C-alpha positions in Angstrom: 46.4 48.1 1.3 43.8 45.9 -0.4 41.6 47.0 -3.2 39.0 49.6 -2.2 35.6 48.1 -2.8 34.5 51.2 -4.6 37.3 50.8 -7.1 36.7 47.1 -7.9 34.8 47.8 -11.2 37.7 49.9 -12.6 40.0 46.9 -13.0 39.8 45.4 -16.5 40.3 41.8 -17.3 42.6 39.9 -19.7 39.8 38.8 -22.0 38.4 42.2 -22.4 41.4 44.5 -22.6 44.6 42.4 -22.3 45.8 44.5 -19.4 45.1 43.1 -16.0 44.0 39.9 -14.2 40.5 39.5 -12.8 39.8 39.9 -9.1 40.0 36.8 -6.9 37.2 36.1 -4.5 38.0 33.7 -1.7 35.4 31.4 -0.4 34.6 31.4 3.3 32.0 28.7 4.1 30.8 29.0 7.6 28.7 25.9 7.2 28.8 22.2 8.2 27.6 20.9 4.8 29.2 22.8 1.9 30.1 20.5 -1.0 33.9 20.9 -0.7 35.0 22.2 2.7 31.8 21.9 4.8 32.7 21.7 8.5 36.3 22.8 8.1 35.4 26.4 9.0 32.0 26.1 10.6 33.0 27.9 13.8 33.5 31.7 14.0 37.2 31.4 15.0 37.9 28.8 12.3 36.2 30.9 9.6 38.0 34.1 10.7 41.3 32.3 10.6 40.6 31.0 7.2 39.5 34.4 5.9 42.7 36.0 7.3 44.8 33.4 5.4 42.9 34.1 2.2 43.4 37.8 2.7 47.1 37.2 3.3 47.2 35.1 0.1 46.0 38.1 -1.8 42.2 37.8 -2.0 40.5 40.9 -3.4 37.2 39.8 -1.9 36.2 37.5 0.9 32.8 35.8 0.3 31.3 34.8 3.6 28.3 32.4 3.5 26.3 30.7 6.2 24.0 28.5 4.1 25.1 25.7 1.7 23.7 25.9 -1.8 25.1 22.5 -3.0 22.7 20.2 -4.8 20.3 18.7 -2.4 21.2 21.0 0.5 18.7 21.8 3.2 17.9 25.5 3.8 18.7 27.1 7.2 16.7 29.6 9.1 17.5 33.3 9.1 18.6 33.2 12.7 21.0 30.4 12.0 22.5 32.2 9.0 22.8 35.4 10.9 24.6 33.6 13.8 27.1 32.1 11.4 28.1 35.0 9.2 27.7 38.3 11.2 30.3 37.4 13.9 32.8 36.5 11.2 32.4 39.8 9.4 32.5 41.8 12.6 35.7 40.1 13.8 37.4 40.6 10.4 36.7 44.3 10.5 37.7 44.5 14.2 41.0 42.9 13.2 41.5 45.7 10.7 40.9 43.6 7.5 40.5 46.1 4.6 39.7 43.5 2.0 36.3 43.8 0.4 33.7 41.4 2.0 30.7 39.9 0.3 27.9 38.0 2.0 26.7 34.9 0.2 22.9 35.0 1.0 19.5 35.2 -0.6 17.9 36.6 2.6 17.4 40.4 2.7 17.6 40.6 6.5 20.9 38.7 6.5 22.2 41.0 3.7 21.2 44.1 5.7 22.9 42.9 8.8 26.1 41.9 6.9 26.2 45.3 5.2 25.9 47.0 8.6 28.7 44.7 9.9 31.1 45.7 7.2 30.3 43.9 4.0 29.9 45.9 0.8 28.7 43.2 -1.7 25.8 40.8 -1.6 26.2 37.6 -3.5 22.6 36.2 -4.2 22.3 32.8 -5.9 18.6 33.6 -6.6 19.4 36.9 -8.4 17.0 38.7 -6.0 14.1 36.4 -6.6 14.4 34.6 -3.3 13.4 37.6 -1.1 11.3 40.4 -2.5 13.1 42.9 -0.1 16.6 42.1 -1.4 16.7 44.7 -4.2 15.4 47.4 -1.8 18.1 46.6 0.8 20.9 46.8 -1.8 19.5 49.9 -3.3 19.2 51.7 0.0 22.7 50.6 1.2 24.2 51.2 -2.3 25.7 47.7 -2.1 27.1 45.9 -5.1 24.7 43.0 -5.9 25.8 39.8 -7.7 22.9 38.2 -9.6 23.4 34.5 -10.3 21.5 32.2 -12.6 20.0 29.1 -11.0 17.3 27.0 -12.5 15.1 25.9 -9.6 16.4 25.7 -6.0 19.4 23.9 -4.5 17.0 21.1 -3.6 15.6 20.7 -7.1 18.0 22.3 -9.5 19.7 19.2 -10.8 16.4 17.6 -11.5 15.3 20.4 -13.9 18.6 20.8 -15.7 17.5 21.0 -19.4 18.0 23.7 -22.0 17.5 24.3 -25.7 20.3 26.9 -25.7 21.9 27.3 -22.3 23.9 30.4 -23.1 20.9 32.3 -24.6 18.6 31.2 -21.7 21.1 32.1 -19.0 21.8 35.4 -20.7 18.2 36.3 -21.1 17.5 35.5 -17.4 20.5 37.6 -16.2 19.5 40.5 -18.4 15.9 40.4 -17.1 17.1 40.3 -13.5 19.5 43.1 -14.0 16.8 45.2 -15.5 14.5 44.4 -12.5 17.3 45.4 -10.1 17.8 48.7 -12.0 14.1 49.4 -11.9 14.1 48.8 -8.2 16.7 51.5 -7.7 20.1 49.7 -7.9 22.6 51.6 -10.0 23.8 49.8 -13.1 27.4 50.0 -11.9 26.5 48.2 -8.7 25.4 45.0 -10.6 27.5 42.0 -11.4 26.3 38.8 -13.0 27.2 35.1 -12.5 26.1 32.4 -15.0 25.8 29.9 -12.1 28.3 27.2 -13.2 27.0 24.0 -11.7 23.7 25.4 -10.5 20.9 23.6 -12.4 23.2 22.7 -15.3 24.4 19.5 -16.8 28.2 19.1 -17.4 27.8 19.9 -21.1 25.8 23.0 -20.2 28.6 24.2 -17.8 31.2 23.6 -20.5 29.2 25.5 -23.1 28.8 28.5 -20.7 32.5 28.8 -20.4 33.2 28.3 -24.1 30.8 31.1 -24.9 31.5 33.3 -21.9 32.1 36.4 -24.1 28.5 36.3 -25.1 27.5 36.8 -21.5 30.3 39.4 -20.9 28.7 41.4 -23.7 25.7 42.0 -21.5 27.8 44.8 -20.1 28.1 43.8 -16.4 31.2 42.5 -14.6 31.0 38.7 -14.7 31.7 36.5 -11.7 32.8 32.9 -12.5 32.7 30.2 -9.8 34.2 26.9 -11.2 36.4 25.9 -8.3 36.2 22.2 -7.4 32.9 21.8 -9.2 31.6 18.3 -10.1 31.9 19.0 -13.8 35.7 19.2 -13.4 35.7 15.9 -11.6 33.7 14.3 -14.3 36.3 15.4 -16.8 39.3 13.9 -14.9 37.9 11.5 -12.4 39.3 13.5 -9.5 37.8 13.7 -6.0 36.2 17.0 -4.9 39.2 17.9 -2.7 41.7 17.0 -5.4 40.7 19.4 -8.2 43.0 22.3 -7.9 44.8 21.7 -11.3 41.3 21.5 -12.9 40.1 24.6 -11.0 43.2 26.6 -12.0 42.8 25.6 -15.7 39.1 26.5 -15.7 39.7 29.8 -13.9 42.5 30.8 -16.4 40.2 30.0 -19.3 37.5 32.1 -17.7 40.0 35.0 -17.3 40.9 34.9 -21.0 37.3 34.9 -21.9 36.4 38.0 -19.9 35.5 37.0 -16.3 36.0 40.0 -14.0 36.0 38.0 -10.8 37.0 34.4 -10.1 35.4 32.8 -7.0 37.9 30.2 -5.7 38.9 28.0 -2.7 42.6 28.4 -3.1 43.3 32.1 -3.5 47.1 31.9 -3.4 47.4 29.4 -6.2 45.0 31.3 -8.4 46.9 34.6 -7.8 50.1 32.9 -8.8 48.6 31.4 -11.9 47.2 34.7 -12.9 50.5 36.4 -12.4 52.1 34.0 -14.9 49.2 34.3 -17.3 49.4 38.1 -17.3 53.2 38.1 -17.8 53.0 35.7 -20.7 49.8 37.0 -22.3 
């Protein structure tokens, strides 16, 4: 049986305690235009098949999203997003999948419908700022909420990527959004944070965030790190977006050693194997 969603936060990480590996979140993009695998799993059946494979490979969480947030992406309507993600979640639960499911959305109504369909986690790239009802939905449903840092919107974020101290600024933003969520009624132990690697950051900013990840871990919330196949990795090695698994594994393992509680990845099986070796040797 897969990890019970209610027990996720009890699992320590290598960087914090030297005991266990982080959770692995598998990406299920039900979109035609995501930066890496857009279109590959854009139908319900294809997305379900992909999610089942990720679960078989050992995913602790399946992150189902119906709107691309790559740089320059075009927003989709609520109805389109609902039509993409809800059937996938419903079919996974109907198939008896016990793996925790998160919905990657910034729309409160999509989050509410996904939670009713069987999700237990909301992954919001706007940290609750994109929809004023998001905090209320998560509080009422007692859902875990992932608060991610993003400077600007997917359409503008790479145009405004400038920081005096990226770690301090990202940390301050996440701290403020977490406090706002708590004030809105979300329990502290239901809040995770994500520094938003690649979201409104220059390559040097992304590298600095990972180098100093322990400073963000010290905010006291489980930290989600999504570095898989990101353009910063390609700039380091010159590799194409769909040929970055060695880079993604290396970045994920470094994140694990620095305290990440959850690694959001495309290739779950490879990351689980890499973490097994890391744990044994560490």
